[in-house]
N, C-alpha and C positions, 0 to 999 in steps of 0.2 A: 408416226401415222394414227396410232390409236388416240392420242391426244388431239390431233387434228379433227378426227371424226367426231370426237366427243364435243369439241367446240362448235362444230357445224350442226350437228344433228340432235344434241341434247340441250333442251332448254331447262333452266332452273325450276324447280317445283312443276315437274311435268304433268303431275296429276291434280294440280290446284285448279280451282275453278277459274281463276284469273288467266292462267295458261290456256285453258281450254277455250275461253271467250276470245283471247288473243288470236289463237290459231283459227278459229272459226271466222273472225272478222277477216283475217288474211285470205281465207278461202273465199269469203263473200265478195271481197274486192276483186279478186281474180274472175269469179264468175260474172259479177256486174259488169266489169270492162270487156269481158269476152262477148257478152250479149250486146253491148253498145257498139263494138267494132264489127260483129258478125252482120248487124243490120246496117250499119253505115257504109260498109264495104258492099254489101249485097245490093243496095240501091244504087251505088256508084257503078257496079259492074253492069248493070241494065243499060248503061249508056255507051259501053265499049263494044267494039266489032272485031279488033285485030289484036294480036300479041306482038308487041314491039321487043320485048325483052323477057324471055322466060326465066323464072326464078324458081329455086327449090325444085320441088316435085314437078313444076311446069316444064322442066327440062326433059322429063321422061314420059310424061302424058299429054295429050292434047288438051290445053286448058280452054280451048276456044269452045268447048262444049258447054261452058258457062255463059256464052254470049248468044244474044239473040231469043232468049227464052226466060222463063221465070225461075230457072234452076237456082240462081243465087239467093233467091227469096225462100225458096224451099229449104236450101242448105242452111240459111240463118234460122229458120223455124226449127229444123232438126237440131241445130246446136243449142238453140234455147230450151227445147224441151229435154234434151239429154243433160244439159248443164243443171237444170233445176232439179231433175231427178237424182243426179249424182250428189248434188249439195243436200238434198233432203233426206236421202236414204243411204245408210252406211253401207248395206249390202250390194249397191250397184255403183259404188264409187269408181269402179273400174270403167265406167262410162266416159271418164275423163280422158282416157286413151283415145277413144273415138272422136271425142270433141276436138282433141288436139289435132287429128288428121283432117277434120271437116274445116277447121278454122284455118289450118295451113293452106287447105284448097282455096278458101276465101281470100286469104292474103295474097296468094301468088296470082289468082285472077285479077284482083284490085289492083296490085301493083305490076302489071305486066305491060306497062306503057313506057318504061325506061326510067322512071323514078324509083329508086330503092331507098325507102326510110328505114331507120333502125329503131325509132322510138317505141314501136310496138314489140320488139324482140323479146324483152323482158316478160311481156305478157304471154308470149309463145311458150318461153322457157318455164314459166310459172304452171301452165297448163300441162305442160309435158311432165314436170315434176309431179303434179297431182296425179297424173295418169301412171307413172312408173310406181310411185309410192303405193297407189291403191292395188296394183296388179301383184307387186312382189311382197307386200307386207299384209299380213292377216289381220293385225291390229289396225283399225282404221285411224284411230287416234294417232298412232305412230306413222301412219303415212302422211299425216299433215306435218309431223316433225320432219319427215325426210323431204317432203316438198320444200319447206322453209329452208332446210340446210342446202338443198339442191340450188335453189334460187341464190342463196348466199354465196355458194361456190363459184357460179357462173358470173355473178356480179364482180366479184374479185377478180376472177380470171379474165373477164372482158376489159375491165378498165386497165388492168395491168399490161395486157397484150396490146391494148391501144396505145399505151405509153411507148413501148418498145417498138411498134410499127412506125411511129413518128421518128423515134431515133434511128431505125434502120433506113427509113426513106429519105430523111433530110439530114440526119446527124445532130450534133448538139446545137447547131445554128438554127434549129426549129424554134428556138426561144427568142430569136431575134424579133424586137418589137415592131420592125417594119413589116413583118409578116401579118401581125394583127392590124396594122393600117390597111394593108391589102384586103384582108377578109371583111373588116368595116366597110371599106369602099364597095366590094363586090356585093355584100348584103344590102347596102343602101341602094345600089342599082336594082336589085331584085324587088325591093319593096316600092321604089319609085315606079317601076314599070307595072308593078301590081295595082298600086293605088293612086299614082299620079303625083304623090307627094311624099317627102321624107325630111324629117328634122332630126339631126343627130342630138343626142341627149348631153348633159353636161360632163358624164364620166367619158363618154366617147371623145368629146371634144378635147379634154384633158389628155387622154391617151395620144391622141393624134399630135398634140403639141409637145409631148414628152416621150421620147424614144425609150428611155430608161423604165418608165412606168409600164409601157406595153411589154418590154422584156421581163419585168418582174412578174407581170400577171401570167404571161405564157410559162415562165419557169414554176410558178406556183401551181399552175394547171398540170403541167406534165409530172411534177413531183407527186401530185394528189393522184394521178392515174397510176404511176408506178408503185405507189403504196397501196393500190386497191387490194391486193392479195392479203394485207394484213387484217382485213375484217374477218377473215376466216377464224381469227382468234377473238374471244369474248372481250378481252381486256383493252383490245385496240378498237373494237368495233364501233363504239359510239363515235369515237373521235374521227375515224375514217369516214363514217357516214356524213358528219358534220362537214368535213372537207369537200366530200362529193356533192353535197347539196350546194355548198358554196361555189363549187365548179359550175354547177348548172345555173345558178344564180349570175355568175360572171359571163356565162355564154349567152344567157338571155339579155343582159345589160349591154354586152358588147355587140351582138349580132342578132338581137331579136329572135333568137331560136328558143323556142320554149317546149321542153318535153314535159308536158303537164302531168300525164298519167304516170309516167315513168318516175317523175320526181315525187309524186304521192306514194308510189309503192316503196321508194327508197325510205320515206318518212315513216311508213308502216313497219318496214322489216328492220330499219336502222336503230331503233330505240326500244329498250325493255319496257314496253307497254304493260306486258303481263305483270310486272311487279307493281305498277300503278294500280292495275285492277285488283290484284290481291290485297294491295294496302286498303283501298277503298272498301273491299268486301269485308276485310277483317274489321275495319273501324266501324262498318255498318252492324256487323254482328255485335261487337262491344256495346255500341249504343242501344240496340235493340234489347240486349240482355240487361242493361243498366235500366232502360225504361220499364222492362218487365219487372226488375227487382223493385224499383219505386212502386209500381203499381200494387204488387203484392203486399208490400209493407204498408202502403196506405189502406 
């Protein structure tokens, strides 16, 4: 257990400039996307009038109080101010906990019409991780380490349980290529009804003509999901993230479903960018010292 916690929450060179830059960029990405969705959802809520399907906290409170007034915009403004304050000042990072509550209210109000997306779930978990870390850890730099590891843990857990849910619901026959044919057809109908036209791409056409290829793609997908928990360990992390990004490229290619912000966060978290930052900084120091040395000799 100790080794697992170390793999999740301890980054190499935790006090290096590169690691600090990396974690701050991770935090900035979360804040930036929180603001985007807070305002996007806020303006959409203005068009709603009734709750069709209550989600999350909306099952316990009347979320219709967000309808028919400017409360969604006020909430978006509050999220904006609190997020900027939490990002800018170490002593008030606990405000991320309030931001999480407010953005969840915005989410359940926006998606109260029967549509339940999961593409923003990672964003919510990221804000929650920042909130928990800032409340329970006095060292604010360590709170970012906690948020990073918190997100890693739930990404791994989410993909692995998604794989098991497929096996529990359908069994090993889930990988049957004919299922992929069905999903391609269903998605083409959705796109056709939305845009009035749809043209399958070369890869989709090839899969539709070869059952074994569809079966191979689905088998690779579920193996990738079941392997998600391995990213909890550093030695497997980069390989699992490459597989996960490949999984999402495959989903987009096969069914035109793009988890854009989700995939960007996978790219940010999945690779040791802090090592690159440290290398660039070290090389810059060496070049600067070399230039100064030449100048002094001259």
